[in-house]
N, C-alpha and C positions, 0 to 999 in steps of 0.2 A: 284501529285501522290495521289491516294486514301489512306485514313488513315489506312484502314485495310491492304492494300498491304504493306504500310510502316511498320506497326506493325510486320508483318510477316518477313519483311526484317531485322528489328532490332533483332528480336528473333533469326533468323537464323545466323546472323553474330556474335551474342554473345554466341551462343550455345557451342562452344568449348573453351571459355575463362574461366579462373580461377574465383573462387568466388570473390577474391579480385578485379580483373579487372571489374567484373560485378557490384560490390558495388560501385567502383569508377565511372563507367559509370552512374549508377543510381543517385548518389549524385550530380554529375556534372549537369545532366539534371534537377534535382530538384532545385539546387541553382541558376541556370540560370534564372528561372522565378520568383524568390523571389520579385523583384521590382513590379510585377503585383499586389501585395497586396495594392499598392498605388492608384489603379484605383478607381474612385468614381462612385456611382450609378447615374442613370439618374435624373436630377433635374426636379422640377416642371416647367410646361410651364408658370405658373403665376409668379414665382420668382425664382431667382437663389439661391439654397441652399448653405449655408456656408459649406466649406470643413470640413469633419470629418475624422480624422485618423482612419483607420481600422473600418469603420462604421458597418461592418458585425459582429463584436464581441461585446458582452456586455462590458460596460465600466469597470466593475470590473475584467474582464477576459482578457483585451487587453494585458497587460504586460505578463501575464503567457502564453498566447497562442503564442505570438511572440517569447518569450524565448524558448518555447518548440520546435518550428521549427528550431531555430538556434542551440539549443543543439543537435537536431537530426542530423544536418549537421556535427557538430563537432564529434559526436559519430561515424558516418560512416567513417570519415577521420581517426579517431583514430584507428578504426578497421583495416585499411589498413596500417597505418604508424607505429603503436606500437605493436599491437597484433591482432591475427585473431580469438580470442575467447572472448566472452562477457558473463557475468553472465546472464542466461536466464531472471531472474527477472528484471534486469536492462533494457534489450532490450524491453521486453514487456511493461515495464513502459513508456519507450520513445515512443513506438508505440501508446500506449493508450493516452498519452498526446497530440501527434500530431493529432491523429484521433479525439479527442475532439475538437481541434481547427478547423479541417475540417468540422466536423458535425455542429458546430456553424455557420460556413460560409454557409453551405448548407441550414440550417434552415432559414437563412436570404435571401435565393435565390441569394447568391453571388457566382455564379458558377465559376468565374475566381479565386477567393480566395479559393474556395473549391478545385479546381483541383491543384492549386499551393501547397496547404497544403497536399493533398493526395499524391502528388509526393514525398514530404519529408517522409510521412509515409511508402510508398512503398520502398523507398531507405533504411530506417531503417529496414524494414521487411526482406530485402535481407540479412542482417547480421544474422538474426535468421534462415535463410533457412538451411535445413539439408545438402544440397550439392549444387554444381554448377548448377545442373539441375533446382532446385527450385529457386535458386538465379536468374536464367535466367528469370523466370516468373516475379519476382518482379522488376528486372532491366528494363525489357520491359515495365512493367506497369508504373513505375516511369517516363519513357521517354514519354509514351503515355499520361499520365496525364499532363505532362509539355506542350505537344503539344496542348492538349484540353484546356489548360488554356488561350490561346490567339487566338483570331479570325484570326489575320494576322500571321499565323503560318509558312509561308514560311521562315521567318528569323530563327525560331527555327529549322525547318527542315534542313536548311543549316548547322547549328552548330552541330546538331546530326550527320549528314553525315560526317562532318569533324572529329568528335570524333570517328566514326566507322573506319576511316582511321588511326587516331592517336593511337588508342588502340592497333593496331598491331605492332606499332613501339617502344613502351615504356613499361617499367615495370609498374606494377599497381601503385606503389608509385609515379613514375615520371609522369605517366598519370594523377594522382590525382593532382599533383603540377602544371600542365600546366595551362595557362590562360584559363578562362571559355569561352572566345570569341576568335575565330581565326582571327578576323579582328576588327578594331576599333568599339566601341559600336555604333550602329545606333542612330541617333539623337532622334528618338522617344523613344528608350529604355533609353537613357541618361536622358531624361526628367522624365521618370517614376522612374528611380533610384534616381534622385534628390528629387522627391516627396516622395519616400519611406523613404529616410534619414530624411526628414523634419518631416514626420509622426512619425517615430521611436523616434526622439528626443523630439517630443511634448509630449510623454508619461512621460517624466521627471523621467526616471528610470535608467539612466546611460547606455543607449544602444550605446553610442559612442564607447565603447570598442568592441562591436560586428560589428558596421559599419566599423571600421578600419580593423577588421579581414576580413570582407566580401570584402572590397576594395582590400586587398592583394590577395584574391582568384581570383578576377576578373583579376588582373594584373599578376597572375602566380608567385608571389613571393615565395621563399622557406618557407616551413612550419617548425616552431620551434616545433619539435616532443616532446621534454620534456615539453614544455609549453602546448601543445595540450593534453598530458596525464593528466596534472594537471587540465586542464579545464574540462575534462570528469569525472575525479574522484573528483567531488565536495563533500566535507564533508557534511553529512546530517545536521549537526548543522548549516551550512551556508545556505543550500538549504531551510531549514525550515523557514528562516528569510524573505523570499520573494525575488522578482526579483531585487529590488533596491539594497539590501544587496549583492545578488549574483553578480551583475554586478560590484559593488564596489570592491568586493573580486577579481574578474577576472582582474580588472584594476590594482590592486596592484601586481598581479602575472606578468602582462605584463611589468610593469615598474620596476620589480624586487624589489619592496618594501617589499613584503611578502616573506621572506626567512627562517624564524626561525620555525622549527617544534616544537610541544609541547613535542614530544618524551615521551609520556605517553600512555599506552594502558591498558585496563581493561580485566582481565580474571575472569569470574564468574564461581565458582564451585557449582554445584547443584546436588541434589540427596536426597534420603531418609536418615533419621537419621541412624547413625552407618554404612553408606556405606563406609566411609573412606576418605571423602573430606579433612578433616584437616590432616590426615595422608599423603595424596598425596602431600599437600602443604609442609609439613615438609620434605618429601623425596626430593622434588625439591630444598629445602634449604640445602640438605645434612645433615639433622638432624636425629638422631636415632628415629625409630618408633617401638613401642612395642604394640603387640596385646592387645586390651582391656584397654589401659592406657590413651587414648585420651578422655578428657572430652567432653560432648555434647555441640555443639555450640549453644548458645542462641542468635538468631538474626543474625548479620553479623560480622565476623571478617575480618579485612583488613590488609594485609601485602604487603610490597614492595619486588620486585624481579628484579634485573638487568638482562635484556635479554643478554645472552652471545654474544660477538663480535658486539654489537650495542651500540648506545647511548640511547636506549629506556629503560625506567623503566616501568615494569609491576606492576599494582596494582591487587593483588589477593583478590577477594571478596568471602569469604567462607560463604555460606548461611546455616543457620540452617535448618535441614531437617524435623522437626516435621510438621505434617499435618496442625496444626493450623496456622503455619507461612506462609503457601503457599499463602494464600489470600493477604498477605502483600508484597510478592515478586514482584508483578506487578509494584510497584512504583520504583523499583530499576533496573529492567531488561531493557536493552537497546539493540539496534541493532548494534551499533558501538563498538562491543567487541567480545571476543572469549568465548564460553561456553565450560566447561568441565563437562560432565555428568558422575558421578561416580555411578556405580551399585555394589550392594553387592552380591557376588557369593553365600553367605550362606542364602540369603533372601528366605522366603517362597513364595514370589511373583515371578511369571514367569519373566525371564529376559526381554523378549520382551515387556511385559506389563509394567514393571518398566520403561523401556526406553521410551515407547510411552507416558506415563503420563507426563514425564518431557519434552519430545520433543514437546508436545502440548503446554506446558508453553512457551517454547522458541519461537515457531512459532507464538503464539498469542501475546506475549509481546516483543519479540526480533526480529521479522521479519525473514529475511534471513541470520541472523548471523551464522557463522560457528560453528559446534558442534563436539567436540571430545568425544567419548564414551570410558570410562575406566571401565573395569571389575576388581574390586579389590577383594582380597582374593582368587584368582584363584589357589593358592597353596593348598587351603582347599576344594574347589569345583569349578566346571566349570560354566562359564556363557554362556548359549546357547541362541544366538540371531538369529532371522530370518533377517539377514542383507539385503537380497534381497528385502524383504517386506519393511523394515524400510527405506532403501535408496531410494526405489521407491516412498515412501510417503513423506519422508523428505530429499530432495536432498542436503540440507545444511550440512549433516553429512560428516565429513572429513574422519573418519575411526574408527575402534574398536581396543582397546588395552587391552588385558588380562594381568593384572599385579598383583603383590603382594607388597604392600608398605613396609611391614615388611622385605621383602627380596630384596629391590631395589638395594642394594649394593652387593648381594650375588647371589643366584640362578637365580634371575630375572634381573640381572645387564644389560645384553644385550638388553632385551626387554624394560627395563626402559630407557636405552640410546636412543633406537629407538623412543620411545614415546617423550622423551624430545627434540629430534632433530625436529620432526614434530611439536611439541608444539611451539618451538621457531620460526619455519618457519611461522606458522599461526599468531603468535603475530606480526611478521615483516610485514605480509600482511595487518593486521589491521592497523598497524602503517603507512603504505604508503598512506592510505586514510585519514590521519589526515590533518587538516588544517594547513596552514602556517601563521605565524604572522609577522607583521612589527617589526622593531627593537624597536619602542616605545611600542607597545603592549606587546612584549616579555619581555621588561624591567619591566613592571608592574607585569607580571607573576613571574619574578625572585624576585622582592621585596616582593611579597606575601608570599614566602616560609618561611622566618623567623617568620612572623606572625603566620603561620600554626603550627610552632613548639612551639609557646608560648601560644596560646589560640585557643579555638574552634570558636571564634567570631571575626569579624572585624567591627568596627564602619563605618557607611556610610561616615562620614567626613574624616576618615582615607583613605578610598578607593578614595574619591574625591581628596584628597591631593596627593596620589600616581599618579593618572592619570594626574593631573596638572603638577606634577614634570616632567613627561615625554611627555608633550605636547598634551595630549588627553583631549579635552574639550567637550562642549555640542553641537558644530556645526558639520555639515557634516554627512555622512551616517555612517561611522565607528567611532562614537563618544563614549562617556563614557557609555551611556545607551546600545549601541550596544555591547561594550566589556563586560559589566556586563551580558548581556543576553547570550553571547557566553560562558563565564566562567560558567554560571549556567548550560547550556546544556552539557558542558564537565564534570561537576561534580567537578570543582575546587572550585567554590563558590556556595552555595545553597541560592537562593533568592526567596522570596515569595512576589512579588509586591502587591498582593491583601491584604496582612496583613500590612496596612499602618502605624499601630502603632509601628511596629518593626523597630528600627533604626540600627539594626545590620544585617550583612550577616554571614552565617555559613561557616567557613573555613574548618571544620572537619566533613565530612559526618558521621563519627562514632558517633558523639554527637547526631545527629538526629536519625540515625538508632537504636542506642542502646536505646535511650529514648523510641521510638515507640515499639520496641520489648520487652523492660522490662515491659511496661504496658500490652502488649498482653500476655506475658508469666505469668503475675501475676494471670491470669485467674479469674479476677473479672470484671463482666460486667458493674457494676455501680460504678463510682468513683467520690468522691467529689474532689474539687480543693486541699483541704488539704491532702487528701489521695494520690493524684498524686505526690505532693511534697515529701511526706514521702516515697513513694515507690522508687522514683528516687534518693532520698538522703539516702537510707537505708544503702548502703555500698559504699565505694569509687570505682570509675570506672576509668580505665586508658586506653588511646588509645595505638596504636602500637608504638608511640614514647615515651611512658611512662608518658604522660601528664595526670594530673587528670582532668576528665571531670566534670565541675561544673554545677549542676542543681539547681540554685537559684530559688526563688519563681516566679519572673516575667519571667524567661526563661522557666520554666515549663509550663507556660501559652502558650508559643509558641509551645511546643510539642503537646498540645491538639488542638490548632488551626491548626497545620499541619495535625493532624489526621482528623480534619473536612474537610480540603482540599483534603485529600486522600480518603475521604468517608469511613473512618474506624470508625468514632464515630460521635455522635451528642449530642447537649445539651438537657437535659430533660426539657420538656415544663413547668412542675410544679415547677421546681427549677433549675435555670440556672447555679448554681454552681455544678450541678451533670452532669457527662458525661456518656453516654451509648455507649458501644462497642457491636454492634449486633453480631459479630462473637463469642462473649463469652456468649451470652444469652443461656438459657436452650435449648436443642435440641428438647424437646418434646413440641407438640402443647398444649397450655392451654386448660383446659376443659371448657365447657359451653361458647364457643365463641358466642356472640349474632349475629349470621349470619347463614342464611339458603341457602345452595348452590342450592337446587332443584328449577328449573325454572329460574335460573340466566343466564346471558350471560357468556358463557365459552370460553376462549381463551387460547391456549397453545403454548409455544415455546418448540419444541421437538428437542433435540440435538442428532445428529447422532453419535457424538464422544465426544469431550471434553466439559464439562460444568464447567467453572471456579468457584471456591468457593466464589469469591468476588461479583458475580452478585447480589445475593439476599441482602447481607449487603449493597451494594451500592444503591440498590433500596430503602431499608428501610431508609438509611440516606437521600437520595434525597427527600423522601416524609415524613420525620419524623414529620412534623407539622400536618399531616393528620392522625396520628396513633390514633386509638380509644382506650382510656384508657390504660390498660396494656396488650393489646392483640398483643404482638409482641414477637417473639421467633427467634431462630437462623435460622430457615428454613421458616419463614413466617410472615405475618403481616396483620392486619385488618385495612383498611383505610376508611376515610370518607372525601369527598371533601367539601371545604367551599363554592364553587361556584355552583357545581352541586348537585342535590338531589340524591345521590347515595352512596353506600358503596361497597368496593371491598375487597375480600380475595385473597391475593397473596401467593403462596406456591411453594417451590422447592423440588423436589424429586431427590436426587443425585444418587440413585440406578438406577432409570428408566431414569435419565437425562431429566427431564421435569420441566419446570417452568410454572405454571398455574395461571390464573387470572379469578376469577368469580365475576361478578358485579350484584348488585340488586339495584332497585330504579327507580324513574321516569326519571332521566337523565343517566341511565345506559350506553346507547350507547356512549354518549359524554365522560363520565368518562373512559370507556374502551378504547376509542380512545386516550385519554390523557395518560393513563398508558401504553398502547401499544407503543406509541411514546417514552416514557421514557425508556422502556426496549430496544427498538431498538437503542436509543442513547447510552446506556451503552455498547451494543454489537458492535456498529459501528466501534470502533477502533480495534476490534479483528478479526482475520481470523478464523471464526468458522463455522461449518457445522450444520445448524439448519433449521427447517421448522416451519412455523406458521400454526397452526391448529385451526379450529373452530368446535363446535358441530353442527350437522345438526338437526334443530328443527323438531319435529314430525309433526307439522302443515304444513310443507312445503313438506312432502312426499306424492307423488301421488300414491305410491304403498302400498300394505298391509305390514306394518312393525310389525304386531302383533307377539310377541314372539321373535323378533330379538333385539339385543343389540343396544344401542345408537351408531350412527356412527359419525365419524369425517372426515373432508376433508381439504386439503391444501388451506389456505386462498388465497394465491396469484394465485393459479390455478383458483379458483372461480372468482376472480376479473378479471383475464385475459379473461376468458370465457365470462363474462358479457360484457366486453369491446368489444369483437368481435361480440356482438349481440346475443349470444346464450341464450336460454330461460330455459334450463333444465340442470341438472347435474345428471349423473349416478354414483352411489356410488360403492365402491368395492364389496358390496353385491348384486349389480345389481338393486338396487332400484332407482326409478326416483324421483328427487326432483325439485321443482319449484325454479329456480335459483334466481329469483327476490325476492321471500319470504325468502330464505336463507340469502341473503345479507341484505335485509330489516330488518331482525331480529337483525342484529349486527351492521350495519353501522349507523352513525349519519344521520340526515335528509338530509343535504346538499350533502353529499357524495352519499347517495342512490338516490337522485333526478338526480344527474349527470349520474349515471348508468342507471336509468329507462328510460332516453331519448333514449337509444339504442333499447328499446322494442317498444316504441310508435312512434318514428320518425326515424326508421331504414334507410329509403331511403335517407333522408337528411344527416344523419350522415355517411352513407357509401360514399356519394359523398364527404363530407368533409374529410374523411379518405384518399380517393384517392388523393385529392388535397394536403394533408399534407405529402404524402409519396414521394417516389422518382420517381413517374410516371409523370414527367413533360417534355414538349418539350423544346428544347434549343431555347427559344424566348426571352431571357433577353436582356435588353439594357444597354449600358455602356456609361458613360459620360467621354470622354477623350478630354482634351485640348479644352473644350468649344463646341465640336461637339457631337451630339447624333448619335450614330451608332448602327445599329441593328446587334448584334453579329452573328445571323444565316445568315443574308443576305450577309455579307461581307466575310464569311468564304471561304478561298481559296480552290482550289482543287475540289474534287468531293463530299464534304460533303453536303448533302441535308439539307434544313432548315425546313423540315417537317417530323415528325415521324422518326427522325434519330435514327438508331440503330447502336451503336458502339460495335462491337465484341471485348469485352474488358475482359481480364483475371482478372483484379483486380479493376479498378476504382470504388470506393465506394463499389463494391462487394468484394473488397480485396481478390483477388485470389479465386473466387468462384469455378472455375474449370479451370485449366491451359489453355486449348485451346478452349473449346466448349461452355461454358456457356455464353450466350449473355446478357449483361446488358443494357436493353433498357429503355430509359427515359419514354416510354409510356406503357411498359408491365410488368416490373419486380418490385416487392415490396420487402422491406427489410425482411419482414416475410417469404416470399417465398424463398428468398435466404438462410435465416437461416435454414428453415425447410429442404431444399434440401441438404445443407451441413451437417446438423445434421444426416440425414438418411445415408449419405455416411460415416460419421464418425463412427456411430454405426456398420455399416457393416465392416469397416476396423478393428475396435476393435475386432469384432467377429473372423475375419480372423487371427488377431495377436494372440489372446488367444490360437488358435490351434497350434501355432508355438513356443510358449515360455513355460518354465517350470511352473508348477502349482503355485509355490510360487510367481512368478512374475505376473502371471495372477490374483492371489488373490488381489494384490494391485490395480488392475483396477476394481474390482467388484463393490465397493461402488460408486466411481465416475461415473461408467457406469449406475448404477441404477438412480443416480441423473439426468443424461442426458436423460434417458428414460422418467422420470417423466416430465422433462422440455420440452421434445419434443412435449407434448400435450398442454402445457400452454404457451410455449415460454417465461417463466418467466426469465427476464434478470439476476436477482441476482442468482437464482439457476443455470442458464445456465453458467454464468461466473464462479461460484464456481466450478461446475463440470468440465468445460474446463480447469481451472487452475490445478485441481487435475490430470486430464488426462495428461496435458502437462508436469507437474513436474515428473510424473511417467515414461512416455515413453521416456523422454529426456535422461534418464540413460540407455536405452536399446540399443541404437546405431542404426545401419543400418536397422535392421529388423523392427524398429518401425517408420521409416520415413514417410510412408503414413499417419499414425495416427497423427504424430506430425505436418505434413504439414496442414492437415485439421483443427486441433485444433488451429493452428496459424491463419489460415484464419478466423475462427469463432471468436476468441478473438479480431481480428482487426475490426470486423463488428460493 
């Protein structure tokens, strides 16, 4: 059968099936070809190359890529067996990880591994499909990718046909549980499976647990649904430890060693000062609340609260709301917690503006953590929020609750009870995603609690003794170091391994947070070591248990070192016993700075929304050894590099939301490149909307610029244009600039030479670009069981071995167009696919805006502008950012936004 005819047959037979059935069909097709990852590339005719496991992936990525495929399978199965909704962010993260694995295989010309990986990506994408119609596209694509993965595809065709019969006879879950093969595994496939197992085990990362799970799927054994749900809901603390730690944790779940939950969750209360955060916490504790009687919270207050009808204990973190403290909040905000944003109904700041400022904090530092918005003091004034706009832009918002804490037990009793019910439900949801401990690990946790009640610190040898008492030593994956790292991530123990002189662990986070905030609120930018001790010991401080927090001299040193680690302070170069806190320096720029900006290289980071207050202080701390004299203030710094002959003036304007860098000197280009990389590093961990801009030099202008102002242009757009061989840039004012001169003005020599080749050797480079794109013939060779076989020549059916065009709705094009777009190895490039889809998306957004209320359309305005800008440059960062914003917004609009959501999904998967 011709592959195109077969694709149509599969698509037609799946058309009327439920989304769950189609996801099951897709994941079964994808899982069936997993052993093909063991196939080796053609050896040299001179000597037989030693077998290399997963040769198509970089060594450092092999564990991660293999785990991403396996986790995608498990997620698809969980979708059917446990629940049929996934958090959008989780699904897109799964798709992105698997696509990375596929792209890496594609880059290595490993087409079999590429298609096997893409099959998993398409199966996962079926979960995100808006309805069964779109799921049909992805299920068909997953099946087609599985077929394309192997030259002798008659065997796979037979199994797919068997599945098309079986799917009509069973429920989605029963169909999913059935054996992957309708007959005994062919001898050839059994050998590949054995090789795959050998390769997976050779990674020495504990993949045995996955291989056992895969074997059960092959045999059709019943799925342990509870266990599957635990596998999918892996705690972030475990996931961040790497694949080996993840697999060890999964193994403990399988053998029922890990059964003890921590039963602790964190609720973080944020908002401006005097909003009523402390009052809300008092009301939850059934304590009286009086208007104007609550003292201002300095730093963080921590209180415990038993979640009703559960074994969970919630830790309430009450953050001080003063603006100066906001830069320090980043070090304590986490994703695995619940946020409660409290707004002041009597504030002069618009309610939506209040909310967005803090929602940006949560999004940047807490990821997709749920947020409950409380409007306090609504007995005195109303809080008017544009919830359609806010929920479109921040889909993690749970809801809005207008309350009055002073009347929580009277006039607002019912509303407060409703809030508390939802609050408890959200805490329970956060708790279900917590990790489980073995009996031994949990015993250590239990033994730590008496120490926490007695002291803020725990000696290292005491922790070692506790672990030894319960059989946790230095060997194995989940050893003593592993447990310490997990406890640090959970906030049970605070540990700074980089401070090797410290032989204590912090058991009480209040000790650290109070110490840091006390120094910040003292409002003294320069502090000697003696002054630090005096400030911290000025008056007795007690924690929530009533324990006196002791700040002895040597412990105070730890506070300052922690502030260095947090990039909040740095040691003064002329006197190491003086510490400087940039956030507390004067806000005005010093007069007579020895630097002239005229004629310098100018580079800007222009933030379209949120510009966090910590960015400039962190840049100052990171480069403090380069500060010129006393030329440093809260919003800027003058730097001179020790290697390059250059000086730089870095400044931030919070009103205009611009961070600018101007560099002068013989090595200005190199120093600018260094500082640009430093800022990008600081911003990398945040989800921020910004654009890098450069000033267009007058010398590069081919037009008459007389009387016109200096112009700026997006740096990435200029770079992308040069990479495509373009020689000129037309500015917003319509002026023509020599692109080579513009980039030559700002780029270091090596980078500029790489760009300039596009002008002088365009023909050669165009040929290279074609070779490196997806415009290849299927003429690869595969080494299987000692024989060299040409994949194209032995392909069964009617697949041609030359100029083969596969009418494919998704393979590597990832659902370019459900039925009509042809992905040809000889004619279609990734850029063309992206541009085509992007044009379709912008048209669909335009149509959608005409159908929805103005306030909902407003939420699409800025991301649409970003996409329009990216449509000319195809800049990946801007494109990805704009697409995520579009996806997050339209996913809340329901049926009417499905065309937009579908194309956004397709583009994100590219």
